[in-house]
C-alpha positions in Angstrom: 0.0 0.2 0.1 1.4 3.3 -1.3 0.4 6.6 -0.2 1.2 10.3 -1.1 0.2 13.3 0.8 0.2 16.2 -0.6 0.2 20.2 0.3 1.2 23.2 -0.7 4.8 24.4 1.4 4.9 20.1 2.6 6.2 21.5 5.8 3.2 20.8 8.6 -0.2 19.0 7.7 1.1 16.9 5.6 4.0 15.8 7.5 2.3 15.7 10.1 -0.3 13.3 8.5 3.0 11.2 6.5 4.1 10.3 10.5 0.9 9.5 12.1 0.3 7.0 9.2 3.4 5.5 9.3 2.3 5.4 13.9 -0.8 3.2 12.7 0.9 1.1 10.7 4.5 0.5 9.6 4.0 -1.9 6.6 2.7 1.2 4.7 4.7 3.4 2.0 3.8 7.0 3.3 5.2 9.8 1.3 4.5 13.7 1.7 5.5 16.4 -1.0 4.7 19.8 -2.1 4.3 21.7 -4.8 6.0 25.3 -3.2 8.3 22.7 -0.6 9.4 25.2 2.1 13.1 24.9 3.0 12.0 22.9 6.0 10.0 21.7 8.4 7.9 23.9 10.7 9.9 24.0 14.4 6.3 24.0 16.1 5.2 20.9 13.9 7.8 18.9 14.7 7.5 20.2 18.6 3.9 19.5 17.9 4.1 15.9 16.8 7.1 15.5 19.6 4.5 15.6 21.9 2.2 13.1 20.6 5.4 10.5 20.5 6.3 10.8 16.6 9.8 12.4 15.4 9.2 14.4 12.3 13.0 16.4 13.3 14.8 14.0 10.4 11.8 15.4 7.5 12.3 17.1 5.1 10.0 18.9 2.5 9.9 17.2 -0.7 8.5 18.5 -4.0 5.8 16.7 -5.9 7.9 16.4 -9.4 10.0 14.0 -6.8 7.2 11.5 -7.4 5.1 12.3 -10.3 5.9 8.3 -12.3 5.3 6.9 -9.1 2.3 5.0 -8.4 -0.2 5.2 -5.2 -3.0 3.5 -4.2 -4.0 6.9 -2.5 -2.9 10.3 -3.3 -4.8 12.4 -0.5 -4.4 16.4 0.1 -4.5 17.8 2.7 -4.7 22.0 2.4 -7.8 23.5 4.4 -8.5 27.6 3.7 -10.4 28.1 0.8 -7.7 30.9 -0.6 -4.9 27.8 -1.0 -4.7 26.2 -3.7 -4.5 22.0 -3.4 -2.1 20.6 -5.8 -3.0 18.0 -8.7 -1.1 15.0 -9.0 -1.0 13.7 -12.2 0.8 10.3 -12.2 -0.6 7.2 -11.7 -3.4 7.3 -8.7 -5.4 4.1 -7.1 -8.4 6.6 -5.4 -7.4 10.9 -5.2 -8.9 12.0 -1.9 -9.2 15.4 0.4 -9.2 16.2 4.1 -8.6 19.2 4.9 -7.1 21.4 7.5 -6.3 25.0 9.0 -2.6 25.8 8.1 -1.1 25.7 11.6 1.7 28.0 10.0 -0.5 30.9 9.9 -1.7 30.9 13.1 -1.1 33.8 15.4 -1.5 35.3 18.7 1.4 34.3 21.2 3.5 31.9 21.4 1.5 29.7 23.2 -1.6 30.1 21.3 0.0 29.8 18.5 1.5 26.1 19.7 -2.5 25.6 20.9 -3.5 26.0 16.6 -0.6 23.8 16.1 -2.0 20.8 18.4 -5.3 21.5 17.4 -4.4 20.7 14.0 -2.0 17.7 15.1 -4.9 16.0 17.0 -7.3 16.4 13.6 -4.8 14.9 11.4 -4.7 12.5 14.0 -8.4 11.8 14.1 -8.9 11.9 10.5 -6.3 10.0 9.7 -6.8 7.3 11.8 -10.5 7.1 10.2 -9.0 6.9 6.9 -6.9 4.8 7.8 -9.7 2.2 9.2 -12.0 3.3 6.2 -10.1 2.7 3.4 -6.9 0.9 4.0 -7.4 -1.5 6.9 -11.5 -2.8 5.8 
């Protein structure tokens, strides 16, 4: 089972979703990428996932072009806001899905308020991707 998770920057949501899917089932081949990748995984995404016992510190954003010639059972986009453009994947795909989330990198406020947004989005990703895992992959 091979899964690609797509976002724009590949620095927060897609990285978190990749981490959670791998934690649910280590036999899955899970990758994440972006159409316009950031230079690094967001430090607060790394921290939020560390709190969930998942280490993203060795991850890095990847451009979707790296995967374009590969086949995937699922390609899942995770862009949320209406002002974002979710990428399209032109490679061979069994099933395309969209599971949208707010972009925690856009959070403003105090450090604690910003971390609170990262934690909320992390928990939403964990919940929604566990449902995806149970209903689409494990079923």
